[in-house]
C-alpha positions in Angstrom: 110.4 105.7 116.5 112.4 102.6 117.4 110.4 99.3 117.2 110.9 96.1 119.2 109.3 93.1 117.6 108.0 89.5 118.1 109.0 86.9 115.5 106.6 85.0 113.2 107.2 81.4 111.9 109.2 81.8 108.6 109.7 80.0 105.3 112.9 79.6 103.3 113.3 83.0 101.7 112.2 84.9 104.8 113.9 86.2 107.8 112.6 87.6 111.0 112.4 91.3 111.5 115.4 92.6 113.5 114.7 93.2 117.2 115.2 97.0 116.7 115.3 99.4 113.8 114.7 103.0 113.1 111.6 104.0 111.1 111.9 107.1 108.9 109.6 109.9 107.9 108.5 108.3 104.7 107.7 105.0 106.3 106.0 106.6 109.4 102.5 105.3 108.6 103.8 101.8 108.0 105.7 101.9 111.3 102.4 102.5 113.1 101.0 99.4 111.6 104.0 97.3 112.4 104.0 98.6 115.9 100.4 97.5 116.4 100.8 94.0 115.0 104.5 93.2 114.8 103.9 89.4 114.5 102.2 90.0 111.1 105.4 91.0 109.4 108.7 89.5 108.2 111.4 90.3 105.7 111.7 88.6 102.2 115.3 88.3 101.0 114.3 87.7 97.4 112.3 89.9 95.0 112.4 92.9 92.7 111.7 96.2 94.5 109.2 98.7 93.2 108.7 102.4 94.1 107.1 102.6 97.5 108.1 99.1 98.7 109.4 99.1 102.2 112.9 97.8 103.0 114.9 97.4 106.2 118.6 98.1 105.5 121.9 98.3 107.3 124.0 101.5 107.0 127.4 100.4 105.7 129.2 103.7 104.9 128.1 107.2 106.0 128.8 109.8 103.4 126.4 112.6 102.2 123.5 111.8 104.4 124.6 111.6 108.0 121.1 111.6 109.5 117.8 110.1 108.8 114.5 111.8 109.5 112.4 110.1 112.0 108.5 109.8 111.9 108.4 112.8 114.1 110.7 114.7 111.7 113.7 114.6 114.1 117.1 114.2 112.4 118.5 111.0 114.0 122.2 110.6 113.7 123.3 107.6 111.7 126.0 105.1 112.8 127.5 102.4 110.6 125.7 99.2 111.3 122.4 101.0 112.2 119.2 99.4 110.8 116.7 101.7 109.2 113.3 101.2 107.6 113.1 103.0 104.3 111.0 103.1 101.1 112.4 102.6 97.7 111.9 105.6 95.4 113.2 107.5 92.4 114.7 111.0 93.2 115.2 114.1 91.1 117.1 116.8 92.9 119.2 119.1 90.8 121.3 120.2 93.7 121.9 116.7 95.0 121.1 113.4 93.3 119.4 111.7 90.4 118.5 108.3 91.7 116.3 105.3 90.7 114.8 102.2 92.2 117.3 99.4 91.7 116.5 96.2 89.9 117.4 93.9 92.9 118.0 93.9 96.6 121.7 94.4 96.3 123.6 97.2 98.0 122.3 100.7 97.2 122.1 104.2 98.7 120.2 106.4 101.1 119.2 109.0 98.6 117.2 111.3 100.9 117.2 111.9 104.6 113.4 111.4 104.7 114.0 107.7 104.2 114.4 106.9 100.5 116.4 104.0 99.2 117.7 104.0 95.6 120.7 103.9 93.3 122.3 107.2 92.6 123.2 107.6 88.9 124.3 111.3 88.9 125.2 113.8 91.6 126.0 117.5 91.9 129.7 118.3 92.0 129.4 119.9 95.4 127.7 116.9 97.0 129.5 114.0 98.7 129.1 110.5 97.5 125.8 108.9 98.8 125.5 107.1 102.1 125.7 103.3 101.4 123.1 100.8 102.6 122.7 97.0 102.5 119.1 95.9 102.3 118.2 93.0 104.6 114.9 92.3 102.9 111.5 93.7 101.8 108.9 94.2 104.6 106.2 91.6 104.0 103.0 90.4 105.4 100.3 87.9 104.4 99.2 90.1 101.5 102.7 90.3 100.0 105.4 93.0 99.9 104.4 96.0 102.0 104.2 99.3 100.0 103.7 102.7 101.7 100.5 102.9 99.7 99.1 100.1 101.8 99.1 102.4 104.9 98.3 105.7 103.1 96.0 108.1 105.0 94.2 109.1 101.8 93.4 107.4 98.5 94.3 109.0 95.1 91.5 108.1 92.7 92.6 108.9 89.2 89.2 110.1 87.8 89.1 113.7 88.9 87.7 117.1 87.9 88.6 120.6 89.0 87.4 121.1 92.6 84.3 123.0 93.4 85.5 126.5 94.5 85.0 126.2 98.3 88.4 127.9 99.1 90.8 130.2 97.4 93.7 128.1 96.0 97.3 129.4 95.7 100.1 127.4 94.1 103.7 128.2 94.9 106.2 127.3 92.1 109.8 128.3 91.6 112.7 128.5 89.2 114.5 125.6 90.8 115.2 123.6 93.9 116.2 126.0 96.8 114.6 129.0 95.2 112.6 129.7 98.4 109.3 128.0 97.7 108.7 126.5 101.1 109.6 129.7 102.9 107.4 131.7 100.6 104.5 129.3 101.2 105.1 129.6 105.0 105.1 133.4 104.9 101.8 133.3 102.8 100.3 131.0 105.5 101.5 133.3 108.3 100.2 136.5 106.7 96.8 135.1 105.7 96.3 133.5 109.2 97.2 136.9 110.7 94.5 138.4 108.5 92.0 136.1 110.1 91.8 133.3 107.5 91.8 129.6 108.2 94.7 128.3 106.0 95.5 124.8 104.9 98.8 123.8 103.2 100.2 120.9 101.3 103.1 119.8 99.1 102.0 118.0 96.0 105.3 116.8 94.5 108.8 116.2 95.6 110.8 113.8 97.7 109.4 112.7 101.1 110.7 114.9 103.9 109.0 116.3 107.0 110.8 119.7 107.3 108.5 121.4 104.8 105.3 120.4 106.6 106.8 121.4 109.9 107.5 124.9 108.5 103.9 125.1 107.3 102.6 124.1 110.8 104.9 126.6 112.5 103.6 129.4 110.2 100.0 128.8 111.4 98.5 126.3 108.9 95.6 124.5 110.7 95.8 121.5 108.3 99.0 120.2 106.6 99.5 117.1 104.4 101.9 116.0 101.6 102.1 113.4 98.9 103.4 110.8 101.4 100.0 110.9 103.1 98.7 109.5 99.8 101.2 106.7 99.7 104.0 108.1 97.5 107.6 108.2 98.9 108.5 110.5 95.9 106.6 111.7 92.9 109.4 111.6 90.3 108.6 109.2 87.4 104.9 108.8 88.4 102.6 108.6 85.4 100.9 111.9 84.7 97.4 110.7 85.6 98.6 110.1 89.1 100.2 113.6 89.4 97.1 115.3 88.1 94.9 113.3 90.5 97.2 114.0 93.4 97.0 117.7 92.8 93.2 117.7 92.8 92.7 115.2 95.5 95.1 117.0 97.9 93.4 120.3 97.2 90.0 118.7 98.0 91.3 117.1 101.3 92.7 120.5 102.4 89.5 122.4 101.4 87.4 119.8 103.3 89.3 120.8 106.4 87.2 124.1 106.4 90.0 126.3 105.0 89.3 129.7 103.6 92.6 129.4 101.6 94.5 126.3 100.4 98.2 126.8 99.5 100.1 124.1 97.7 103.8 123.8 96.8 105.0 122.2 93.6 108.6 121.0 94.0 111.7 121.7 91.9 111.6 124.1 89.0 109.1 124.7 86.3 111.1 122.9 83.6 111.2 119.6 85.7 109.2 117.0 83.8 106.2 116.5 86.0 106.0 120.1 87.0 106.2 121.4 83.4 103.3 119.2 82.3 101.2 119.9 85.3 101.2 123.6 85.0 99.9 123.3 81.4 97.1 120.9 82.4 93.6 122.2 82.2 92.3 120.5 85.3 95.2 121.9 87.4 94.7 125.4 85.9 91.0 125.3 86.8 92.0 124.2 90.3 94.3 127.1 91.1 93.3 130.8 91.5 96.8 132.3 91.9 100.4 131.5 91.6 103.2 133.0 93.7 106.5 132.5 92.0 109.8 132.1 93.8 113.0 132.9 92.0 116.7 133.0 92.6 117.4 136.1 90.5 115.7 138.7 88.3 116.3 136.9 85.0 114.8 133.7 86.4 111.9 135.6 87.7 111.2 137.2 84.4 111.5 134.0 82.4 109.5 132.0 85.0 106.6 134.5 85.2 106.4 134.6 81.4 106.4 130.8 81.2 103.6 130.6 83.7 101.5 133.3 82.1 102.0 131.7 78.7 100.8 128.4 80.2 97.6 130.2 81.2 98.2 130.7 85.0 97.5 133.9 86.9 100.7 135.0 88.6 99.9 137.2 91.6 103.5 138.0 92.7 107.2 137.1 92.5 109.2 136.5 95.6 111.7 134.0 96.9 115.5 134.0 97.4 116.1 136.9 95.0 114.3 139.2 97.4 117.0 138.7 100.0 119.0 141.0 97.8 117.7 144.6 97.5 119.5 145.0 94.2 118.0 141.8 92.7 114.6 142.9 93.9 114.9 146.3 92.2 116.1 144.5 89.0 113.1 142.2 89.0 110.6 144.9 89.8 111.9 146.9 86.7 111.2 144.1 84.3 108.1 142.4 85.8 104.5 143.5 85.4 103.5 141.6 88.6 104.5 142.8 92.1 107.8 141.7 93.5 107.3 141.1 97.2 110.1 140.4 99.7 109.4 137.0 101.1 109.0 138.0 104.7 106.8 140.9 103.8 104.2 138.3 102.9 103.7 137.8 106.7 102.1 141.2 106.8 98.3 140.7 106.5 97.7 143.9 104.7 100.4 143.2 102.1 99.5 139.6 101.4 95.8 140.5 101.2 96.5 143.3 98.8 98.7 141.0 96.6 96.0 138.4 96.3 93.1 140.9 95.7 94.5 143.9 93.8 96.0 141.7 91.0 93.3 139.1 90.6 
């Protein structure tokens, strides 16, 4: 979405919005509001950014991220000098960056293609230096600095209890980033939909990006949401009360869509801070009927399943990247008491139904 704007009357620390800029996936709901009433907004050049605050920035050096994800989840090519509308956020991505919200509006980085601005403090050896950006100012209206929460589709009230069991709830967790969680979830969706179920899917934690929700849609989910719909550009460094509430409130929204089964993904690995605490939380445990665990190899599968079972969760099956290897699959099956199911076999309605019923 590229937005052309009118200009309001400004004061000393404010500048008009640029005539054109590219909105991103994470700021897509804000962009709708700006597009409806552009004269209500301007940029503030002074201030201390907070997680979720919306910024318009100029791309000054293209490195790791060469594209930005649009509101429609198209990967738009970046050019030096391009203006993009992003949200400040913390990022935890073991295969890419550790990044934090900076303390000022100085130059920083595009830390995720979904539209996250931050300062990278550590990066994986195989990842290029981050793409550099220069903030022009914080998006502002009469109420103050605009935060993605202001345009969220859903609220996240902190007082929650385990949902009433209106739908079967499956959580997909994994050993790490890139262990096959999103593909596993999509195959679960596809298999259960083929079995005649109405399936809803969501991503509770992670870094804002539209590719996962597109996969869920493609697989056959009739309703799909993620944490950005609740006003969070990322979930790293959220206080735990918000994480717990987000898990329950998202399950409730998805169940209210009329789903027979709700499937949710928890990002990163089970030792990541927020994930580790969530899987041991009583409210989360009471909200989830089954876990399907995605692993990279047999050792990770064994350790991960044991960790989840020790935490009190029911693991229905192990799957993920390791099942691309017949040898790794055999290794895992030899040491696990739960079924090891090749990821794409989950698209078979008979197999997926058996996995979720025979081992309940």
